[in-house]
C-alpha positions as CSV (number, residue, x, y, z in Angstrom):
1,M,27.2,-125.3,46.7
2,H,25.6,-128.3,45.0
3,G,25.1,-128.2,41.2
4,W,21.5,-127.0,41.2
5,A,22.2,-124.2,43.7
6,I,25.2,-123.1,41.5
7,S,22.9,-123.0,38.5
8,E,20.4,-120.9,40.4
9,R,23.0,-118.6,41.8
10,I,24.4,-117.8,38.3
11,Q,21.0,-117.0,37.0
12,Q,20.3,-114.8,40.0
13,I,23.6,-112.8,39.8
14,S,23.2,-112.4,36.1
15,Q,19.6,-111.2,36.6
16,D,18.2,-114.1,34.6
17,V,20.4,-113.4,31.5
18,L,22.5,-116.6,32.0
19,Q,20.6,-119.8,32.5
20,I,22.8,-122.9,32.7
21,G,21.1,-126.2,31.9
22,Q,22.1,-129.4,33.6
23,G,23.5,-130.7,30.1
24,S,26.1,-127.9,30.3
25,L,26.6,-127.5,34.1
26,Y,27.5,-131.0,35.2
27,P,29.9,-131.8,32.3
28,S,31.7,-128.5,33.1
29,L,31.8,-129.3,36.9
30,H,33.3,-132.7,36.1
31,R,35.9,-131.1,33.8
32,L,36.8,-128.6,36.5
33,E,37.0,-131.5,39.1
34,H,39.2,-133.5,36.7
35,E,41.5,-130.5,36.3
36,G,41.8,-130.3,40.0
37,W,40.3,-126.8,40.2
38,I,37.3,-127.8,42.3
39,E,36.6,-130.7,44.8
40,A,33.4,-132.4,45.4
41,T,31.8,-134.1,48.4
42,W,28.6,-135.8,48.9
43,A,26.3,-134.5,51.7
44,V,22.6,-134.1,52.5
45,S,20.9,-131.1,50.8
46,E,18.6,-128.7,52.6
47,L,15.8,-130.8,51.2
48,G,17.1,-133.9,52.8
49,R,18.5,-135.5,49.6
50,R,22.0,-136.6,48.8
51,A,23.8,-134.0,46.7
52,K,27.2,-133.4,45.4
53,Y,28.7,-130.1,46.8
54,Y,31.5,-128.4,45.0
55,R,34.2,-126.1,46.4
56,L,36.9,-124.0,44.6
57,R,40.3,-125.2,45.5
58,P,43.4,-122.8,45.6
59,S,44.5,-123.9,42.2
60,G,41.0,-123.2,41.0
61,R,41.2,-119.6,42.4
62,K,44.5,-119.1,40.6
63,Q,42.9,-120.4,37.3
64,L,39.9,-118.1,37.9
65,A,42.2,-115.1,38.1
66,I,43.9,-116.1,34.9
67,E,40.6,-116.6,33.0
68,A,39.1,-113.3,34.4
69,G,42.2,-111.5,32.9
70,K,41.7,-113.1,29.6
71,W,37.9,-112.3,29.7
72,E,38.7,-108.7,30.5
73,R,41.1,-108.3,27.7
74,M,38.7,-109.9,25.2
75,S,35.7,-108.0,26.3
76,T,37.6,-104.7,26.1
77,A,38.7,-105.6,22.6
78,I,35.2,-106.5,21.5
79,G,33.9,-103.3,23.0
80,R,36.4,-101.2,21.0
81,V,35.4,-103.0,17.8
82,M,31.7,-102.4,18.4
83,K,32.2,-98.8,19.0
84,L,33.7,-98.5,15.5
85,A,30.8,-100.4,13.8
């Protein structure tokens, strides 16, 4: 997907809870590309404009699994603390 579509998809999946602005999205995509977790290619969008399309690389899938595990542990711990509050 290109950057704008990624932002829209995140907003859609989160049912409008998460809204990623360009000032956050593009620096994050550049950092992920620099880490080698995604790759980018230029192509023409469905609107006929040049756009940079991003794709998750195998190393990115591995890192995603690691980060998802960390998130699961953290959110579980926060949930436990909130139940005691």
